[in-house]
N, C-alpha and C positions, 0 to 999 in steps of 0.2 A: 915456312918452318918457324916454330916457336910461337905460333898464334895461340891465344887463349879462347877456347870455345865453351860457352855456357848455355845450357838448356834449362829453362825454367818455365813454370806455368805462367800463362799470360792473363789469366782471369782469376778473380777471387783472392782472398787472403790465405796464402799458402805458406806453411812453415819453410824457412830458409833451407832446411836440410833436404828438401825435395829438389833443389837445384843441382844439376850434374855438370861437372867441369872436366875438360880434357885439354892437353897441350898437343898441338900438331907436331908430327915428326919431321925429319929432313925432307920428306916428299910431300909435306903438307897434309898428311892424312891423320885422322883421329877416329876414335871409336868410343861410343857411349852406350851403356847398357842400362836395362831396368825401366825403359819407357813403357813396358806393358804393365807396370804397377797399377792396379785398379784404383788406388787412391789418387792417382794423377788425374787432372781435369782433361777435357777433350781437346783443348788447344794450348799451345805453348809457343814460346819465342826462343830462337836461337841467336845468340850474340857472338860475333866473331871480332876479336880485338887483336890486331897484328901490328908490330912495330912499323912505324912509318906509313901506315895505312889508316883509312877511315874506319871507325867502328861500323859494322853492318848488323842490321837486325832483320831476321827472317821470321815471318809468321807461319806456323805450321799447324796442321790438323793431325790429331792422333790417328795413326794407322797401324794395322796389324803387321807382324813380320818385320823384316829389316828395311830400313830406308837408307838408300845410298844415292848420293848425287853430288854435284860440284857446288861449292859455296864460294862464289866469287867475291873478292874484296877489291876496293878501288883506292887509288892514291888519295892522300889527304893533302889538301892545299893549305898553304901557310901565308899569312899576311903579316908583315912586320911594319909597324908604324912608329915613326920618330916624331914626337910632338913638341912644338915650341910655341911661344907667344909671338905677337906681332913685333915686339921689341927685341926678339931673339932670346928671351928667357926660356929656359928649359921647364917644361911642365911635367912633373913627376907624380903628383898627388891629385886625388879627386876626379880622376878620369873614369868614364864609362863608354863602352863601345856597343853600338847596335848594328848587328849584321842582318841584312834583309835580302831575301831572294824574291823577286817579283816575277810572276808568270801570268799568262792569260787566265789561268785557273785560280789565281789568288796569290797569297804571299805568306812567308814565314819569317819571323824575326826572332833573333836571339840576342839577349843583352849579357855582357860580361863586364864586370868591374873588379879591380883588384881587391881581394879580401871580402867580396860580397857574393852571396849565392846567385847563380845564373837564373834567368827566367826567360820564357819564350812565349810567343803568341802566334797562332795560325789563323789565317783568314781565307777561307775558300780553297785551301790546298787540296788538290786531287791526288797527290802522291807522286806527281811527275818530277818534282824537284824538292829537295829538302836541304836546309842548312842543319847540320848535325853537330851538336857540341860534344865531340868525341874526345877520348883520351888519345894522346899522341906521344909515343915513346914513354908512356908512364907519367906524363905531365898533364896539367889541367889545360882546358880549352884556351885560357888566357894566362900568359906569364909575362913577367917583367924581366927582360933579358939584359938591359943596361939602363943607364940613366936616361929617363924620358923616352925609352924605347920599349915597346910592347909587342909581343908576338901572339897572334890569334892562330892557333893550330887546330887541326882536325876538321877543317871546313870540307864538306863533301856534299855531293848532289847525286840523286838517283840517275841523273842523265848528265850530259855536258852542262857546264854552267849556263844558266839562262842569261839573257842580256841585262836583266835588271838586278845585278848584284851590287850592293852598296854597303858602306859602313858609315854610320853617323857617330862622330866623335863628340862627346859631351863633357862639359865641365861647368860647375855651378857659377863660376865667375867669368866665363867666356861664351861667345856666341857659338852655338853648335856648328860643326863643319861636316858637310856631307862629302864623302869620298866615293866617286863613281868611276865608271869605265874599267871595272875590274875583270869582267867576264873573259876577255881574250887573254889578258895577262895571267889569269889564274891557271890557264892551260899549261903554263910553264912550271907550275908546282909551287913556286915561291914568288911573292910580290913584295917589294919594299916601297913604302910611301912616306913622304914627308908631309906633315900636317901642320898648318899654321893657324892658330886660333886668335880671333880678334876679341878685345875686351868688351866691345859692344856698349849698349846703353844700360843705365840703371834706373829702376823704378822704385821709389820709396814713398811711404805715407803712413796713414793711420786709418784703421777700420773702426767705425762707430755705428751705433744703432741710430734710429730716427730721432731719439731724444738727445743725442750727442754723447752718450756714454761709450767709453772705449770698450772694444770687444777683443778679448784675448782668446787664443786658440783657434782663430778662424783660418781656414786653409785658403790661400790665394794662389790662383793659377794664371799664368800668362803664356801664350804660345803664338807663333806667327800665323797670321791669317793665310789659309791655304794649306797649312800643315796640321791636319786634324789628328794625325797619328800621335798618341800620347808620348812617344819617345822624344818629341820636340818640346814638350811642356816643361816650363820652369815652375817650380812649386815651393812655397814656404808657408810658415804659420806665423800669425801675429803673436807678439809677446803679451805679457799681462797688461801692458799699457796700450795694446792695440796696434803697435808699430810693426811694420814689415819692410823688407828690402829684398829686391831681386836684381841680380846682375847678369851681364852677358846677354842682353836682349838684342836681337838683330834689328838693324835699321828698317823702318817701314811700319806697316800696320800690325798691331798686336791685339789679340783678343784676350779679354779679362773675365774671370769667373771667380766667385768667392762663396764659401759656405762654412757655417758653423753648426753647433748642435741645435740652436734654435733660430738662427738668422741665416738667410740665404738670398742670393740674387734670384729674381724671377727669370732673368735672361742674361746673356752675355752682353758686353759692350766692347767697342773697339776704340783704340787710341793709336796715334802715330808717334813714333820716336825717331830721333835722328841718331846717326852713328856717334857713339861716345857721349851722348847726352845724359845728364843726371836729371831725371824727371821726378817731380814731387806731385803726388796726387793722394787726396784723402777720399775714402769711400764711406757712403752711408748705406748700410745693409739693412733692409727691412726684416722684420720678424716673419718667419715662414708660416705656412698654414699648419694647423693642428688637426690630427685625426685621433679620436679617442673613443672608447667604448668598452664592451665586455665580450669575452669569448665564452660560449656555453657549449655543452655537449648536447646530442640529440634529445636527451631526456630533460634538458633545461638546467642541469646542474652546472656550476661554474667550472671552467677549464683552467685550473690553477697552473701558473708558471708556463703557459703556452707561449711559444715564440710567435710574435706577430710581425709581418713584413709587408711593406708597401713598395712595390716595384713600379717605376714609371712605364708608361706605354708609349711607343714611338720614339721620336728623337728626344735627346736630352742634352743639356749644356755641359755636364761634367766631363772633362777631357781625360781624366785619369782612370776611367772605368768604362766598361761596355754598357752599363746601365746605371741609372740613378736609383738608389733604394735607401730605405730607412728601416731599422728593425728594433724591437724592444721586447722584453719578456714581461708577460702579464703577471700581476700579483696573485696572492692566494685566492682572491675572489674573482679572478679572471679579468680584472680591469687592466686596460692598457692605455698608453698615451704616446703618440708619435708626433714629434715636433720637427721644425725646420724643413718643411716641404714646400718647394716652389709652387706657387698657386697657378702657374701657367701650364702645369703638367697634369696628365691624367694617370691614375694609379690603379693597379690591381692589388687588393689587400687580402692577405691570407694568414692563417694562424694554425699552429699545432703541427703534428706529424702526419695526421690523417688527411685524406682528401677533404677539401673544405668547400663551403659556399664561398664564391669569390665575388667581391663587390668591386665595381669600377666606378670611380668618381674623380672629380676635379677638386683640389684642395683650395677652392676659392674662399669659403667662409673661414672666419677665424677658428672656429671649432666645428667639427662634424661628428656627431654621435653615431656609432655603429654597433650593431649586434651581429657577431659572427657565430654561425652555428657549424660546429665540426661534424662532418659526415664520415661514416666508416668507409674504408677503401672499397673501390669496385672489385668484384670477384675476379 
């Protein structure tokens, strides 16, 4: 009783007025009319939001006549985390939580941080399990319920919780802490966990080019070897004097990568830090490769303001993205210039909105001149 049921198109940009909503009665029943509207698309989604339950989404195909069936909802699990530092200090600010469900078919992760928009990523999920950032009793997925105490509400799965349910607790000044062993406890509906974060090691230094000039605005990434998931990555940018500082590094091997607008590492390198160590290290970052040229239309005329993008092929060192790419807008004469490309990678270069001739090359030379010809889309 009292559940909100919303039916809306699942494809295309459809005006909000086409969404239909109803509230279930004491028997859990609802009635929605008007689905025979010819302006409605052929497929739509039904959302069921009930107090104390997980939001459920059902994908439906448009059918003639009346559609009557049961719409089951499931309990929403809740995890309450009490977070403190190794010296007993309460940690109330700067936290982020990554919830991950891992199954033989893949994984799904969802990040929640106080005051920040949530984001998710899926890898190979076949639909058997899902972590769903639902509303729970009208509140957000993450809420602060007391000092240094946070509740993750609305956790649900399409089946019983898989064995690989974990929460990674992150803070910029502390070592990430992975909370595991939650699957069986989640069956109880509510789990309370105490998390202790260690300050870890610190890495600081200066980024310079090969001539010794300080490089400002360079992104520096550090993450533990063996944890390639970007949720483990510590990231910062150098200031105008090229200086950077990263805290909360776990003891052991760390992998380092850095990139700027024109300077970039060709490959990652590893270093070893001890627990609590304050490590100092300066980087010399070489200038990246340059791809430049002109974009023209099939008749040979310049393709003004075309967007040109170079995507790497195969593996890449950037831990904060699923692929390494650079993009730039061509000028009025169709000329473009892409900088900061690692010379160890191969790239597919394309331009404009139409289907294009695609060039694959390695950015080994300092400069490589290209002529990209835009082709009309295939019929």
